[in-house]
C-alpha positions, 0 to 999 in steps of 0.5 A: 462573473467568472466561476470563481466568484460563484464558487471561490475554490473552482479556478479552472477545469482540472481532473475534478472540475469541468465546465459546460455552456449547456448539455446538448440532447442531440450528442449526449454522449459529448458531456455524458462521457465526462459523467461515466469518467468521473464515475470510474475515478474519484468523482467530481463536478460538472458545471452548466451554464459555464463558458470554456473561458470560465464564464459564469452566465448560468441557465434560466430556471426552465433550461435547469429543469430541462437540463436535469431531466435530460441527465436523467434519462441519459444516465438511466438509457445509457449509463451502466450502471447508474451513476450516482449524482447530486445537483446544486445551484448558485445565482448569477445575477442580482435578480437570482433569475439566472444559475450554475447548475452543478452536477456532482458525480460520486464515485461508483463501485464498479466499472461505468461503462456508456452504452450505445445500442445493444453491443457497443459499450465504451468505458471512460477515464478522466484526464486533466479537463478532458475525458477518453475512452480507456485502453484495454490495459487501463480497464483492467487496472480500473477493474482491479481498483474497483473489484479488488485484486485479491477476492476472485475465486480461482480455478486452483483447488486448495492443497495445504502441502502448497502452502506449506510456507505460508501454514510454517508462518501460521505456526510460528505467529499463532499463540497456540502454534497451530495452521488453519485447517481448510474450514477456517479458511472457508470461514474466512472466504480465503478458500471458496465453499467448494475448495477453490483458493481466492486470488489473494491466497495464491500470493501466499502459495509456495511457487508464487513468483508474481512481481507485485510482491516486491520488496525493495529495502535499503540502508543509508549512510545518512538522513535522506537518499544523498548519502551512500547505500550501505546495504540492500536487498530485494525480495519477490515471490510467495509472500510468506518468505517475502515478510520473513526476509523483510523482516530480517533485513530490518532486524540486522540493521537494528542498532541495540544500545544501553541506557541507565537505569535509575538504581544505576544499573543498564537496561538494553534499548533497541532502535526500533521496537520488533512488534513496531517493525512487524505491524509496520510491514503487515500492514503495507503488505496488507494495504497496498495497491496491488493494481499499480503495476510497477510499483513495490513497497519501498523500506528506507532505514536512515540514521534517524528513522525507517520508512515504509512506503507502500503504493496506495491511496488513503482510504479514510474519509479524514486526513490522518491528522484528524484522528486521536493518536493511535485511534485509525479506523481499519479499512481493508483494501485487500480482504483476502490478504488483510484475511490471511494475515490475520490468521496467522496472527500476524494482523489485529481485526479492527484498526488495533494494529497501529495502537500496537505500535503507538504503545511500543513507543510509549516511553517516547516523546510526542516527536517520536510517535509512528506517524502515517504521512500521505502523498498522491499515491503513496502512503509511508508509514514512519517509525523514528530511531529511538535512540538517535539523539536522545540516549548516550549508548554504546552499539552492539554489533551484531554477528551477523553485520560482522559477517556481512561487513567482511564479505562486502570487502572480498569473499571469505572462508567459514572459518575466517567469519566464524572466527569474528563472531562469538560462536565457538562451535561451527555447527551453530554459527552454520545455523544461527548465521550463515545459513539464514544469509545464504537462504536470504540470497545475501550471500552465496557460497562459491564452492563445496562447503567441506572443501578448504578453499570455498569462500562466501561471497557477497551477492551483487545488488 
């Protein structure tokens, strides 16, 4: 009898299943490392009484008792912290005398080690059909996944002056236009009781320069990545600046149109509601898995949608489609980063942020409602263009877009750029259009502003 005749969904050894003929008491590490590896990963099942070629010959009831006692002894003496185990049995013969023993290992909340002696501990991780010792880098990554990357207390004492951009962000989005004081940050455990910043707060610090906050933005000509990239930008550094710049990129590439009302007038309609863009981006920043090195948040704008893709697996027990529309529970992967965004009134408690996105699309058909697409290790929050193929509309090109279009061709003087906009005042043009582009890094000034020879150039991607 083959294993799939006993467990229909088990075909071969992989990341979730492993077969053992017997568990030897003489060399327990040979099988106990699999328990450790499963506990350090997503969990899994060891089937005992199954050969390497998938023959399920089973164990007697006495052998099963001995095996369970052996596993309990090794788990108690050698595995720290102890693995969480559950057992199951299925008969492999008509007389019900022999059984396959299933040992289900649950994922652990902390890093699990196999201990031999007082000073020899090994961390194992699961591969496809094997378990191997983790490298130092893998242990660090595993520790970050288990404990989180943002809730460790650092040795940096909190000083509001070093978080000025974060304070400005709070003043902009808080209803009372205030900034949180030290007591508020301590109440949210963003700052420790003795005044030291948690590691997540460091990502909001003015001088933060880590690569892990990278957001890559692209505007595509068509409905997929085969087309031409019309606009692009990369932002990293302090999260307040990254959030502002990414929002500005989406805003300048959001079409605005008009549709007729029942009264015969016209009303303005945006391709993407402002509140939906903000909630989607903040959700990606708050919930991405910062322990996965070399990854970033990707914002891809197509002719019919925006995809905001962030690294990190789906944390909820059920699939996205199984939850009522707009009622997704809140599970926070990064508690401190989420708390910082909550203090700035950029994030809702209790998972209501997704409902805000749904509300902004309440006048759209179900086919255009925001959705979450789940891929191995990544989440895609998709917003659909409300104007695409639904209304007849006239597109209004913003002054910022006009400026960017001109400098894409070749460098221009400030006077030339101002001439294609609605601005009559040079100072207002500088303040509302050109200076934001200079600050975001999309363009740069070549020469002195007061010189007639000075030009504005598009920064190379």
